[in-house]
Residue, then its C-alpha position, 0 to 999 in steps of 0.5 A: m804722205e804719212n798723214m794720208l796713210r794714217y787717215l786711211v788706216d784710221n778710216p777703213l771705209m776710205a781705204l776701201l774706196v781708194i782700193l776700189s777706185a785703183g782697181i777700177v782704173f787698173f781694170f779699164l787700163l788692162k782692158k784697153i791694152l788687151k783690146y789694142a793687142l787683139i786688134s794688132l793681132a787681127v791686123f797682123m793675121v789679115l796682112a799675113g793672109y794677104s801676103y800669102y794669097k798674093a805670093p804663096e811660094e815666097f811667103p815662108e821666106r818673107f815671113k821668116s825674114n820679117l820675124s827676124e827683123i821684128r826680133d832684132r828691133s824688139g831687142d833694140v827697144v828692150e835695150k833702150g828701155r833698160d838704159i832709160a831705167e838705169t838713167v832714171d834710177k841714177m837720177v832718183e839716187k842723186g835726188r835722194d842724196l840731195f834731199s838727205d844732205r839738206e836734213 
């Protein structure tokens, strides 16, 4: 790893190519994520419009209940994500301890 960093420091053209490559990959990933978010938003709006068209008097109640359900579920997902992140951090620390003991 140190050799690779030294090579990039010694060769600024290669460092520039690496940075440009990473930027292009990041751009396309961000573009794809944004595309899926916009499509999801459009589908949500179409479904909400259809629901309002079918039963305008029930729409506000159903909309509020659906939003509260989404908030509850997203909170659960966030908690699970935090638990996973803590587990990964613990595993990384154990790995560091194992490798530091070998030296």
